[in-house]
C-alpha positions in Angstrom: 85.8 51.8 164.0 83.8 53.8 161.3 85.3 57.0 159.5 82.7 59.3 161.0 83.8 57.8 164.7 87.8 58.6 163.5 86.6 62.2 163.5 86.1 62.3 167.3 89.2 63.8 168.6 90.9 65.0 165.6 93.6 67.5 166.3 92.9 70.6 164.0 94.0 74.0 164.7 91.6 77.0 162.9 93.3 80.0 162.0 91.7 82.5 160.2 89.1 86.0 160.1 86.5 85.1 162.6 83.3 87.8 162.6 80.9 88.4 164.3 77.0 87.0 162.8 74.7 89.4 164.0 70.9 88.1 163.0 67.7 90.0 163.4 64.3 87.8 162.6 60.7 89.4 162.4 58.1 90.1 160.3 57.1 92.4 157.5 53.7 93.7 157.4 53.7 97.2 155.7 55.6 99.2 153.5 57.4 102.2 155.2 55.7 105.6 154.7 59.2 107.3 154.4 60.4 105.6 151.2 59.6 102.3 149.2 61.1 99.7 151.5 59.5 96.6 153.6 58.9 97.6 157.9 60.6 94.5 159.6 59.0 94.4 163.1 61.8 92.4 165.1 60.9 89.8 166.7 64.0 88.0 168.1 68.0 88.3 167.4 70.9 86.4 167.2 74.5 86.3 167.5 76.8 83.8 166.8 80.2 82.7 165.6 80.8 83.7 161.8 83.8 83.1 159.2 86.6 81.2 161.0 84.7 81.3 164.3 81.9 79.3 162.0 84.8 76.3 161.4 85.4 76.2 164.7 82.0 75.4 165.7 81.9 72.3 162.7 85.3 71.6 164.2 83.7 71.6 167.4 80.0 69.6 166.3 82.4 66.7 164.6 83.4 66.2 168.4 87.4 67.4 167.0 89.6 68.3 169.8 90.1 71.8 168.3 92.0 74.9 168.5 91.6 78.6 167.4 93.5 81.6 166.9 92.3 84.8 165.4 92.8 88.9 166.0 89.6 91.2 167.0 89.3 94.6 167.9 88.8 96.5 171.3 85.1 97.1 170.8 81.8 95.7 171.9 81.8 93.0 168.1 85.1 91.4 169.6 84.3 91.1 173.0 80.9 89.8 172.2 83.4 87.1 170.0 85.6 86.3 173.0 82.6 85.5 174.9 81.3 83.2 172.1 84.4 81.4 171.7 84.6 81.1 175.5 81.4 79.0 175.0 82.8 76.7 172.9 83.4 73.8 175.7 86.8 72.2 175.1 88.3 74.8 172.6 91.6 76.0 172.9 90.9 79.4 171.6 93.0 82.6 171.8 91.8 85.7 170.7 94.2 88.7 169.9 93.1 92.1 170.4 94.6 95.0 168.4 93.1 97.9 169.5 92.7 99.5 166.4 91.3 97.0 164.3 87.2 96.6 163.3 86.0 93.6 164.2 83.8 92.5 161.7 80.0 92.2 162.2 77.9 90.8 159.5 74.3 92.0 160.4 71.2 89.8 158.4 67.6 91.5 158.6 65.5 88.4 158.3 61.6 87.8 157.3 59.5 84.8 156.9 62.8 82.7 156.5 64.2 85.2 153.6 67.1 87.7 154.0 65.9 91.2 153.0 69.2 93.0 153.8 73.1 92.4 155.0 74.5 95.5 156.4 78.3 94.7 157.3 80.7 96.6 159.2 84.6 95.4 158.6 88.0 96.4 158.4 90.8 94.3 155.9 93.8 96.3 157.0 96.6 93.8 157.7 97.4 92.8 160.9 100.2 95.7 163.6 103.4 94.3 162.7 103.3 93.6 167.1 100.3 91.3 166.3 101.7 89.7 163.1 104.6 88.5 165.2 102.6 87.3 168.5 100.1 85.5 166.1 102.7 83.9 164.4 105.0 82.7 167.6 101.4 80.8 168.9 101.1 79.4 165.3 104.4 77.7 166.0 103.9 76.6 169.3 100.2 75.2 168.6 101.1 73.0 165.4 103.8 70.7 167.1 100.5 69.3 169.2 97.9 69.4 165.9 97.6 66.6 163.2 96.0 69.7 160.7 95.8 73.1 160.2 93.2 74.8 158.7 93.3 78.2 157.5 90.0 80.3 156.9 90.8 83.3 154.7 87.6 85.6 154.6 89.7 88.6 153.3 89.8 90.5 156.4 93.4 91.5 156.9 94.5 88.4 159.4 96.2 86.4 156.9 96.5 89.4 154.7 100.7 89.9 153.7 102.8 86.7 153.7 101.0 85.5 157.3 99.3 82.7 155.6 102.3 80.9 154.4 104.3 81.2 157.3 101.6 79.3 158.8 102.3 76.7 155.8 105.8 76.7 156.9 105.5 76.1 160.3 102.9 73.8 159.6 105.0 71.4 157.2 108.2 71.8 159.6 106.0 70.2 162.5 104.6 67.4 159.8 100.6 68.8 160.2 98.5 68.8 157.3 97.8 72.3 155.9 93.5 72.8 154.6 93.0 76.4 153.2 89.8 77.7 152.6 90.8 80.8 150.5 89.2 84.1 150.4 89.8 84.1 146.7 92.7 85.8 144.5 96.1 84.7 143.8 96.3 81.3 145.4 100.7 81.6 145.0 100.2 82.9 148.7 99.1 79.7 150.0 102.0 77.6 147.8 103.0 74.2 149.3 99.7 73.7 150.9 98.0 70.1 151.4 95.0 70.7 150.5 93.4 74.2 148.4 88.9 74.3 148.7 88.1 77.2 146.0 84.4 77.3 145.1 83.7 77.3 141.5 84.1 80.8 141.3 87.0 81.4 143.0 88.9 78.7 140.9 88.0 80.4 138.4 89.6 83.8 139.3 92.5 82.3 140.1 93.1 80.0 136.8 91.4 82.5 134.7 90.0 79.3 133.0 86.5 78.0 132.6 85.3 75.8 134.8 81.6 74.9 133.8 81.7 71.5 133.3 83.7 68.9 135.3 86.5 68.3 132.7 87.4 72.2 132.8 87.0 72.1 136.6 90.1 69.3 136.7 92.3 71.4 134.4 92.1 74.4 136.2 92.3 72.9 139.3 95.6 70.9 137.4 97.1 73.9 136.6 96.9 75.3 140.2 98.4 72.1 141.3 101.0 72.4 138.9 101.7 75.9 140.0 101.9 76.4 143.5 102.5 73.0 144.2 99.5 71.9 145.9 99.1 68.1 147.3 95.3 68.8 146.1 92.9 71.1 144.9 89.0 70.2 146.1 86.3 72.7 144.2 83.3 73.2 145.5 80.1 74.0 143.1 76.8 74.6 144.7 74.2 72.2 143.7 77.0 70.3 141.4 79.0 68.7 144.3 82.4 68.9 144.4 85.5 67.8 142.4 88.6 66.6 143.8 91.9 66.3 142.0 94.9 65.1 143.5 98.7 65.7 142.4 98.6 62.4 141.6 96.7 62.9 138.6 93.3 60.8 140.3 89.5 62.6 140.9 87.0 62.1 142.4 83.3 63.6 142.2 81.3 63.8 144.5 77.8 64.3 143.4 75.2 66.5 145.6 71.8 64.3 146.2 68.4 65.6 145.2 67.6 66.8 148.4 66.0 70.5 149.2 68.6 72.8 149.6 67.2 75.4 152.1 70.1 77.4 152.6 74.0 77.9 151.4 75.2 80.2 154.0 78.1 78.9 156.1 78.7 75.1 153.8 81.9 76.1 152.6 82.8 76.5 156.4 81.5 72.8 156.9 83.0 71.1 154.0 86.7 72.6 155.0 86.1 71.6 158.8 85.1 67.8 158.0 88.3 68.2 154.9 90.5 68.9 157.8 89.4 66.4 160.5 89.5 63.8 158.6 93.1 64.5 157.3 94.2 65.0 160.7 92.8 61.2 160.8 94.4 60.1 158.1 91.4 59.2 156.1 91.9 59.2 152.3 90.9 62.4 150.1 88.4 60.5 148.8 86.6 59.1 151.6 87.2 62.8 153.4 85.5 64.5 150.2 82.4 61.8 150.3 82.4 63.0 154.3 82.1 66.5 153.3 79.8 66.0 150.6 76.8 64.6 153.1 78.2 67.3 155.8 77.4 70.1 153.3 74.0 68.8 152.2 73.0 68.2 156.1 74.0 72.2 156.7 72.2 73.1 153.0 69.1 71.9 154.5 69.4 74.1 157.3 68.7 77.7 157.6 71.1 80.3 158.1 74.7 79.8 159.2 74.6 75.8 160.7 76.6 73.5 161.4 76.7 69.1 161.2 76.8 67.4 164.3 78.7 63.6 164.3 75.5 62.4 164.9 73.4 63.8 162.2 76.3 63.0 159.7 76.2 59.1 160.7 72.8 59.1 160.3 72.9 60.9 156.7 75.3 58.6 155.5 73.7 55.5 156.8 70.1 56.6 155.1 72.3 57.2 151.7 73.6 53.7 152.0 70.2 51.8 152.5 68.8 54.3 149.8 68.0 52.4 146.7 70.2 53.3 143.6 
């Protein structure tokens, strides 16, 4: 069985900040007479799962057996997220409702493939005590039947005030791997995780160290591993690929190909999902990073927040292997 085939059925529990991605598509043919701004004539709109919800979409596209846990508000956006989650066939979804919470909505206005504006409605307040207790009780029950836990932190409050650390502890007690896609800030709140996946900017802010070249990225990642007890750090570098450093000192560089990049939206979610599914199936870290890098290139070649299906990943890898050096 190939590495990609092994992703099917991977038991991954995804926990984090879910949001609603609302995109309005249209055309611009004139400037407003009221102000020097373009007038978007709306032709269609789309609502999809964003944030941790997009991670779930990626896990399902890979064929993983995924469970999902998040918190929404008692508002129309929260109800829409509930409907979209229910449509993810085969996923075990739990969207807790906190009445006074504002569900995060990101509205994008797009014309001719270019984003004109993004408007956000959100709240980043911590969970109410009773919701926090319910969430952690569900985590402890669900983690027992999953090989990996993926924490998707978008800084919207679900994982604040020690919740992320409680999840990592519960996973460790259950023998599950923990993969963290961090929001930024001090990563000590994720201490003990098996894999931290910061962007270059997040790595810089977390360490205060320069991260311009591969050597600097490795040095900064090593500091994080030593300080926070991570099993590994996978630093995503946009068009420059990824750098992986394990606690044992081994490193791996996954260079990006020269394919055209159309849109980086959602790429970080894709990388996190592939790493979680691969580690749930006990693939080696470097093999997991290779698959994640390939999936990232697939998604970057698509418009908007997209996913990489397992069949697409298999075709991409076959094509890369067949290409001359």
